[in-house]
C-alpha positions as CSV (number, residue, x, y, z in Angstrom):
1,M,-18.8,62.8,-0.3
2,R,-15.1,61.5,0.5
3,D,-16.2,60.2,3.7
4,K,-18.5,58.3,2.6
5,A,-16.8,56.7,-0.3
6,I,-13.7,55.8,2.2
7,P,-16.1,53.3,4.5
8,L,-18.1,51.4,1.1
9,L,-14.5,51.3,-0.2
10,L,-13.2,49.6,3.5
11,A,-16.4,47.6,3.6
12,G,-16.2,46.2,0.0
13,G,-12.7,45.2,0.3
14,L,-13.1,43.6,4.2
15,V,-15.9,41.6,2.2
16,G,-13.3,40.3,-0.6
17,L,-11.0,39.5,1.8
18,G,-12.9,37.5,4.5
19,L,-14.3,35.0,1.9
20,A,-10.6,34.6,0.7
21,W,-9.7,34.0,4.1
22,V,-12.9,31.9,4.6
23,T,-12.1,29.6,1.4
24,Q,-8.2,29.8,1.2
25,G,-7.2,30.1,5.0
26,S,-8.1,26.5,6.2
27,G,-6.3,24.7,2.9
28,V,-8.1,21.2,1.6
29,I,-5.5,19.0,1.9
30,H,-6.0,17.2,5.6
31,N,-6.5,13.8,6.9
32,D,-9.9,12.2,7.4
33,P,-10.2,8.8,8.4
34,D,-14.3,8.6,7.8
35,R,-13.3,9.5,4.0
36,N,-10.2,6.8,4.2
37,L,-7.7,10.0,3.4
38,Y,-4.4,9.9,5.3
39,I,-1.5,11.5,3.7
40,P,1.9,10.5,4.8
41,D,4.6,13.2,5.8
42,Q,7.0,12.0,3.3
43,L,5.7,11.4,-0.4
44,T,8.8,9.6,-1.4
45,M,11.6,7.3,-0.1
46,P,14.3,5.1,-1.2
47,L,14.7,1.5,-1.9
48,Q,18.0,-0.7,-3.2
49,V,18.2,-3.8,-4.7
50,K,20.4,-6.3,-5.9
51,V,19.5,-10.1,-7.6
52,A,21.9,-12.8,-8.2
53,H,21.2,-16.4,-9.9
54,D,22.9,-19.3,-10.2
55,G,20.9,-21.3,-13.1
56,E,18.8,-22.7,-10.2
57,R,18.1,-20.6,-7.8
58,I,17.4,-16.6,-7.8
59,W,18.2,-14.3,-4.9
60,F,16.6,-11.0,-4.3
61,R,18.1,-8.4,-1.5
62,Y,16.4,-5.7,-0.6
63,R,17.8,-2.7,1.9
64,W,15.4,0.6,3.2
65,P,15.3,3.1,5.8
66,T,12.7,3.5,8.3
67,E,13.1,5.3,11.7
68,R,12.3,1.6,13.7
69,P,11.1,-1.9,12.9
70,H,7.5,-2.6,13.1
71,V,7.3,-6.7,13.5
72,Y,4.6,-6.6,16.0
73,H,1.4,-7.4,14.4
74,D,-2.3,-8.1,15.1
75,M,-2.3,-8.4,18.7
76,L,-4.7,-10.2,21.6
77,R,-4.4,-7.8,25.0
78,Y,-6.3,-9.1,27.9
79,T,-8.2,-6.3,29.0
80,D,-10.7,-5.9,31.8
81,G,-11.4,-10.0,31.6
82,E,-11.6,-10.3,27.7
83,W,-9.1,-10.8,24.6
84,V,-9.1,-7.7,22.9
85,R,-8.1,-7.2,19.5
86,H,-5.3,-4.5,18.4
87,G,-3.8,-4.5,14.9
88,A,-6.5,-4.2,12.7
89,S,-5.6,-2.5,8.9
90,P,-6.1,1.1,9.7
91,V,-6.6,4.4,7.7
92,G,-2.9,5.5,7.6
93,P,-0.4,4.3,10.4
94,Q,-1.6,2.1,13.2
95,P,-1.4,4.2,16.3
96,E,-0.2,1.6,18.6
97,G,2.4,0.6,16.4
98,T,0.9,-3.1,16.0
99,Y,1.2,-3.2,12.0
100,E,4.1,-5.2,10.3
101,D,6.6,-4.1,8.2
102,R,6.6,-5.5,4.4
103,V,8.3,-5.5,1.0
104,T,6.7,-6.7,-2.2
105,M,7.5,-7.4,-5.4
106,L,5.3,-7.9,-8.4
107,V,6.9,-10.0,-11.1
108,D,5.5,-10.7,-14.9
109,D,7.3,-12.9,-17.9
110,G,5.6,-10.5,-20.7
111,S,2.3,-11.9,-20.5
112,V,0.4,-9.4,-18.9
113,P,0.0,-6.7,-21.5
114,D,1.0,-3.0,-20.1
115,F,2.9,-3.7,-16.9
116,G,6.0,-3.5,-18.2
117,R,4.8,0.1,-19.0
118,Y,2.5,1.3,-16.3
119,G,3.4,-1.2,-13.4
120,G,1.3,-1.7,-10.4
121,Y,-1.1,0.8,-11.5
122,I,-2.4,-1.6,-13.8
123,T,-3.9,-3.6,-11.0
124,V,-5.7,-0.9,-9.2
125,G,-9.3,-1.2,-10.6
126,D,-12.6,0.1,-9.7
127,R,-13.8,1.4,-5.8
128,M,-11.0,-0.8,-4.4
129,R,-10.5,-1.3,-0.8
130,F,-9.4,1.7,1.7
131,F,-10.5,4.2,-1.3
132,S,-12.4,6.9,-0.8
133,D,-15.9,5.7,-3.0
134,E,-14.8,1.5,-1.9
135,A,-17.1,-1.0,-2.5
136,P,-19.8,-1.5,-0.2
137,A,-18.9,-4.5,1.9
138,E,-22.2,-5.8,1.9
139,A,-22.4,-5.7,-2.2
140,V,-19.1,-7.7,-2.2
141,A,-20.3,-10.0,0.0
142,A,-23.8,-10.2,-2.2
143,H,-21.4,-10.6,-5.9
144,P,-21.8,-14.0,-7.1
145,Y,-17.9,-14.7,-7.8
146,L,-16.3,-12.3,-5.2
147,G,-18.2,-12.7,-2.3
148,E,-20.5,-16.3,-2.7
149,T,-17.4,-17.9,-4.0
150,L,-14.5,-16.2,-2.5
151,G,-16.1,-15.3,0.6
152,Q,-14.9,-11.4,0.3
153,T,-16.2,-8.6,1.4
154,E,-13.7,-6.0,-0.2
155,V,-12.3,-5.1,-3.9
156,R,-8.7,-6.1,-3.9
157,K,-5.7,-5.7,-6.5
158,H,-6.9,-7.4,-10.2
159,L,-5.9,-7.0,-14.0
160,P,-8.2,-5.2,-16.2
161,E,-8.9,-8.0,-18.5
162,T,-10.8,-10.0,-15.3
163,R,-13.7,-7.6,-15.9
164,G,-16.0,-7.3,-18.6
165,D,-16.0,-3.4,-17.9
166,V,-12.8,-2.2,-16.7
167,A,-14.6,0.7,-15.1
168,Q,-16.9,-1.8,-13.0
169,W,-15.5,-3.6,-10.2
170,D,-18.3,-6.2,-10.2
171,S,-17.9,-7.1,-13.8
172,V,-15.9,-10.2,-13.5
173,V,-15.6,-12.6,-16.6
174,D,-16.9,-16.0,-16.4
175,A,-14.8,-18.8,-14.3
176,P,-13.6,-20.7,-17.4
177,Q,-12.4,-17.6,-18.9
178,L,-10.5,-16.6,-15.6
179,A,-8.8,-20.0,-15.6
180,A,-8.1,-19.7,-19.1
181,Q,-6.2,-16.7,-18.8
182,Q,-4.2,-17.8,-15.6
183,A,-3.1,-21.1,-17.6
184,S,-2.0,-18.4,-20.6
185,G,0.1,-16.4,-18.2
186,Y,-2.3,-13.6,-17.5
187,F,-1.1,-13.1,-14.0
188,L,1.0,-10.9,-11.8
189,D,3.5,-13.2,-9.2
190,L,3.6,-11.6,-5.6
191,W,6.5,-11.7,-3.3
192,H,5.3,-10.8,-0.3
193,W,7.9,-10.6,2.8
194,R,6.2,-9.9,6.4
195,A,8.2,-8.7,9.0
196,G,5.6,-10.0,11.8
197,R,4.0,-13.0,9.9
198,S,6.4,-14.7,8.2
199,N,10.3,-13.0,8.7
200,A,10.4,-14.8,12.1
201,V,9.9,-18.6,10.8
202,G,12.1,-17.7,7.8
203,M,9.6,-17.6,5.2
204,S,8.1,-14.8,2.7
205,D,4.5,-15.3,1.8
206,D,3.9,-16.0,-2.1
207,Q,1.0,-15.1,-4.0
208,W,-0.8,-13.7,-7.2
209,V,-2.7,-11.3,-8.9
210,G,-5.5,-12.0,-11.3
211,E,-9.1,-11.3,-10.7
212,H,-8.5,-11.0,-7.0
213,R,-4.6,-11.1,-5.0
214,H,-4.8,-14.6,-4.3
215,S,-2.4,-16.6,-2.2
216,D,-0.3,-19.5,-3.7
217,A,-1.7,-23.2,-3.5
218,G,-0.8,-24.9,-0.1
219,Q,0.2,-23.7,3.7
220,G,0.8,-20.3,4.5
221,P,3.7,-19.0,7.0
222,Y,0.9,-18.1,9.9
223,T,-2.5,-18.5,10.9
224,T,-5.2,-16.9,12.9
225,N,-4.9,-17.8,16.4
226,W,-8.5,-17.0,17.4
227,D,-11.3,-19.1,18.9
228,A,-14.3,-17.5,17.5
229,E,-16.9,-19.5,19.7
230,N,-15.2,-18.6,23.0
231,A,-13.8,-15.2,22.1
232,R,-10.4,-15.9,22.9
233,P,-7.1,-17.1,21.3
234,Q,-6.7,-20.7,20.5
235,W,-3.1,-21.0,21.6
236,M,-0.6,-19.7,23.7
237,F,3.3,-19.4,25.0
238,D,4.3,-22.7,26.0
239,P,5.4,-21.9,29.3
240,E,8.1,-25.0,29.9
241,A,9.6,-24.2,26.6
242,T,9.7,-20.1,27.0
243,G,9.1,-19.4,30.5
244,R,6.1,-17.0,29.9
245,H,2.2,-17.4,29.3
246,A,2.0,-13.9,27.3
247,L,3.9,-11.0,26.2
248,R,3.3,-7.8,28.2
249,W,1.7,-4.8,26.5
250,E,3.9,-2.5,27.4
251,D,6.9,-4.2,25.9
252,V,4.8,-4.2,22.4
253,T,3.8,-0.5,22.3
254,A,7.3,0.5,23.5
255,E,8.1,-1.5,20.5
256,R,11.0,-3.2,22.1
257,V,12.2,-5.9,19.9
258,D,14.6,-8.4,20.4
259,F,15.5,-10.2,17.2
260,D,17.0,-13.1,19.0
261,G,13.9,-13.4,21.9
262,L,10.0,-14.0,21.5
263,Y,8.3,-11.2,19.8
264,Y,6.0,-13.9,17.9
265,L,3.8,-17.2,18.7
266,A,5.0,-20.1,16.4
267,E,3.9,-23.7,16.2
268,A,7.3,-25.1,18.0
269,F,6.4,-23.5,20.9
270,A,2.7,-22.6,21.1
271,V,0.1,-25.0,23.5
272,P,-3.6,-24.9,23.3
273,F,-5.0,-21.8,25.3
274,D,-5.6,-22.5,29.4
275,P,-8.6,-20.2,29.9
276,D,-8.0,-21.0,33.8
277,H,-4.6,-19.4,34.0
278,D,-4.1,-16.5,36.0
279,W,-4.2,-14.0,33.2
280,Q,-3.2,-10.1,34.3
281,E,-4.6,-7.2,32.9
282,G,-2.0,-6.4,29.6
283,D,-1.0,-9.9,28.8
284,V,-0.7,-10.0,25.1
285,I,-1.0,-12.8,22.9
286,P,-0.4,-12.3,18.9
287,R,-3.4,-13.1,16.9
288,R,-1.5,-15.0,14.1
289,L,0.1,-18.0,14.7
290,L,3.8,-18.8,12.7
291,R,4.6,-22.4,11.0
292,E,6.1,-23.3,7.8
293,G,4.9,-22.6,4.9
294,E,4.0,-25.8,2.6
295,G,3.4,-26.2,-1.3
296,S,3.7,-23.1,-3.7
297,R,3.0,-20.8,-1.1
298,G,6.0,-21.9,0.5
299,D,8.6,-21.6,-2.3
300,I,9.9,-18.2,-1.1
301,R,12.9,-18.6,2.3
302,V,14.4,-15.7,4.1
303,V,17.9,-16.1,3.9
304,G,20.1,-15.2,6.9
305,D,18.8,-13.0,9.3
306,A,16.6,-10.6,7.8
307,R,17.0,-7.3,10.5
308,W,16.3,-4.1,10.7
309,S,19.7,-2.4,12.0
310,D,21.1,1.4,12.1
311,G,18.0,2.4,10.5
312,Y,17.7,-0.2,7.7
313,W,16.0,-2.9,6.7
314,D,18.3,-5.8,5.0
315,V,15.9,-8.7,3.9
316,T,17.0,-10.9,1.4
317,L,14.8,-13.5,-0.1
318,V,15.7,-16.9,-2.4
319,R,13.5,-19.1,-4.8
320,D,14.0,-21.8,-7.5
321,L,14.1,-20.2,-10.8
322,D,11.2,-22.5,-12.0
323,T,9.4,-23.8,-9.0
324,G,7.0,-26.1,-11.5
325,Q,4.1,-24.2,-9.8
326,P,1.2,-22.9,-12.2
327,D,1.0,-19.9,-9.6
328,D,4.5,-18.7,-9.8
329,K,6.0,-17.2,-12.9
330,A,9.3,-19.2,-13.8
331,F,12.9,-17.4,-14.1
332,A,15.5,-18.8,-16.6
333,P,19.1,-17.8,-17.7
334,Q,18.6,-15.5,-20.4
335,G,15.5,-14.3,-19.7
336,H,13.7,-10.9,-19.5
337,Y,11.1,-9.8,-16.9
338,D,9.5,-7.0,-15.4
339,L,9.4,-5.9,-11.5
340,A,7.3,-3.3,-9.0
341,F,8.4,-2.8,-6.1
342,A,6.3,-1.4,-2.9
343,V,7.3,-0.7,1.0
344,H,4.8,-0.6,3.9
345,R,6.6,1.2,6.8
346,N,5.6,3.1,9.6
347,A,3.0,0.4,10.9
348,T,0.9,1.2,8.0
349,G,-1.1,-1.0,5.6
350,S,-3.5,-1.5,2.8
351,R,-2.7,0.9,0.5
352,W,-0.6,3.3,2.8
353,H,2.7,2.0,1.3
354,Y,5.4,3.2,-1.4
355,V,5.7,2.0,-4.7
356,S,7.9,1.7,-7.4
357,L,7.7,2.4,-11.2
358,P,8.2,-0.5,-13.3
359,Y,11.7,-2.1,-13.9
360,S,13.3,-4.7,-16.3
361,L,15.4,-7.6,-14.9
362,G,17.6,-9.6,-17.0
363,L,19.5,-12.6,-16.6
364,G,22.4,-12.4,-18.8
365,R,20.7,-9.8,-20.9
366,E,20.6,-5.9,-20.8
367,A,17.8,-4.5,-18.5
368,D,17.7,-1.8,-16.1
369,I,18.4,-4.3,-12.9
370,L,21.1,-6.8,-13.7
371,A,21.4,-10.5,-11.8
372,S,24.9,-11.3,-11.1
373,R,25.9,-14.8,-12.0
374,V,26.8,-16.8,-9.1
375,T,28.9,-19.6,-9.8
376,E,29.9,-21.3,-6.4
377,G,27.6,-21.1,-2.6
378,A,25.5,-18.0,-2.5
379,P,26.0,-14.4,-3.7
380,D,28.6,-12.4,-2.5
381,W,26.8,-9.0,-3.4
382,S,29.9,-7.0,-4.9
383,Q,28.0,-5.7,-7.1
384,P,26.5,-2.4,-6.5
385,W,22.8,-1.4,-5.9
386,F,20.1,-0.7,-7.9
387,D,18.6,2.6,-6.3
388,L,15.0,2.9,-7.1
389,T,12.7,5.5,-5.4
390,L,9.3,5.1,-4.4
391,Y,6.7,7.2,-4.1
392,Y,3.2,7.0,-2.3
393,P,0.5,6.5,-5.4
394,G,-2.6,7.8,-3.9
395,Q,-5.9,7.6,-5.3
396,V,-5.1,6.8,-8.6
397,D,-6.6,3.8,-10.5
398,W,-6.3,2.3,-13.9
399,P,-10.0,3.2,-15.2
400,L,-9.1,6.8,-14.4
401,L,-5.8,6.8,-16.4
402,I,-7.8,5.1,-19.4
403,S,-10.3,7.5,-19.7
404,E,-11.0,10.7,-21.2
405,A,-10.4,12.8,-17.5
406,H,-6.6,11.7,-17.8
407,A,-5.0,14.3,-20.3
408,G,-2.3,11.2,-21.0
409,A,-5.2,8.5,-21.8
410,E,-3.6,8.9,-25.5
411,D,0.0,8.0,-24.7
412,I,-1.5,5.1,-22.8
413,A,-3.6,3.9,-25.7
414,A,-0.3,4.5,-27.8
415,G,1.5,2.9,-25.5
416,L,4.2,5.3,-24.2
417,P,5.7,4.2,-20.8
418,V,5.3,6.0,-17.5
419,R,8.6,6.6,-16.7
420,A,8.9,8.6,-20.2
421,H,6.6,11.5,-19.0
422,H,6.5,11.6,-15.2
423,H,9.3,11.3,-12.1
424,E,8.3,9.7,-8.9
425,R,7.8,13.3,-7.0
426,Q,5.0,14.2,-9.4
427,L,3.3,11.3,-9.5
428,A,2.9,11.3,-5.5
429,H,1.5,15.1,-5.9
430,Y,-0.6,13.9,-8.6
431,G,-2.0,11.3,-6.3
432,V,-2.6,13.6,-3.5
433,E,-4.2,15.8,-5.9
434,M,-6.6,12.9,-7.0
435,E,-7.3,12.2,-3.5
436,F,-8.9,15.7,-3.0
437,Q,-9.9,16.4,-6.4
438,D,-13.6,17.4,-5.3
439,A,-12.4,19.7,-2.7
440,I,-9.8,21.3,-5.0
441,R,-12.4,21.7,-7.7
442,R,-14.9,23.7,-5.2
443,Q,-11.9,25.9,-3.9
444,W,-11.3,27.2,-7.2
445,A,-15.0,28.0,-7.3
446,L,-15.1,29.4,-4.2
447,T,-11.7,31.6,-4.7
448,L,-13.1,32.6,-8.1
449,V,-16.4,34.2,-6.3
450,A,-14.3,35.5,-3.2
451,G,-12.0,37.1,-6.2
452,L,-15.5,38.5,-8.2
453,L,-16.6,39.8,-4.9
454,L,-13.5,41.6,-3.6
455,L,-13.8,43.4,-7.3
456,A,-17.2,44.2,-7.1
457,G,-16.8,45.8,-3.4
458,L,-13.5,48.0,-4.6
459,F,-15.9,49.1,-7.7
460,I,-19.0,49.9,-5.1
461,G,-16.2,51.9,-3.2
462,L,-14.8,53.8,-5.8
463,L,-18.0,54.4,-8.2
464,P,-18.9,57.9,-5.8
465,A,-15.5,59.2,-6.5
466,F,-15.9,58.0,-10.6
467,R,-19.4,60.1,-10.6
468,R,-17.9,63.0,-9.2
469,H,-15.2,62.8,-11.4
470,H,-17.1,62.7,-14.4
471,S,-19.4,65.3,-13.0
472,G,-17.0,67.6,-12.6
473,G,-18.1,67.9,-8.6
474,T,-15.5,68.6,-5.5
475,P,-15.0,66.3,-2.7
């Protein structure tokens, strides 16, 4: 009898162990571009900030690490007689490195409820761009406001009260209500420095978030260099001014950057594209033409040389305290404001950024970040850095956070700030878990089944021995 019991015992154990290996051995956390899933190797990163003002202007200085700079953005490469685009917004990092580094800052003056407690989370609405369940492009294009009025095919950042139902991306309130919201200050100012599309001409982009992420009124620091009718660039390098017609692909992909040289195309040295030039395989022309920003969109300037050196970007921006523009948030001495920061690095775009929790800024008042007062000239930056930790936020949206599915929804309803309950590394791990919540639940179920089968196999294998023991038999 023992000879029969042992094989049954081994078989039951092997079945259970085999199922455990199948359900656990491969794991569930893995990149899947088809589902817009990419998890960065590092879930957190540091950012340092300093702020100063002189009663008329305000300066923000940012410093953050990255292994190498990414300044080439959205390139047109001459390949087999055609101009081919390289650098569209990818899932995760752009493999050829043609996506720019960026630093962004959301600003509020207290007019947007919950921003000071939950920061950028409140701008992450239902079925946003590059989420696994992103709204279909054709549905957004057919929307009477987002598609037909704004010309959009994606759901971008937006504030909760711009939707009749915060859990429905398409429930945009009517145009008069949107206009009244902005006039009352219900929007976030967005400072948006771009290493490729603005920095080289001494500019930062300037945008705002309401029912959508909008650019400020006026001319931005770049435009698209593409002749769609003829499928070729509209402009090229002026050979008389620059000594060249194009960049070279091998220089772009090797990420050889001379900050004092030409790695970008600007109006100052661009001429109309010459289709009769003897273009060579691997010639490259930037798909973005840089230019001077104008109007409200041209309010924010780069101070000095925003450069990458010794593993760090060091960027300083300046703007008038009060621009007088309706799409900007005004600062004032003795003012108190809420800020949230984000960084794109390693050739990533879209939602693959690192974000901060919200922090307060005081201009002569107590706050997390204190702006130093400049009495003459430019800041000397003698004050210490304010150190922040940024984190990868994953696929966590505001509708989820205020729903019954979130254990902390009652705390949010009570107005308890996120910093009182969570630190950045926790939030990064929660964000990753949310990206794979369905797979994790499925794994739990399979693990439970495997465990039960293992126990059943052991029971079946040992059952003959139990029977002999109770019957008084001998082996």
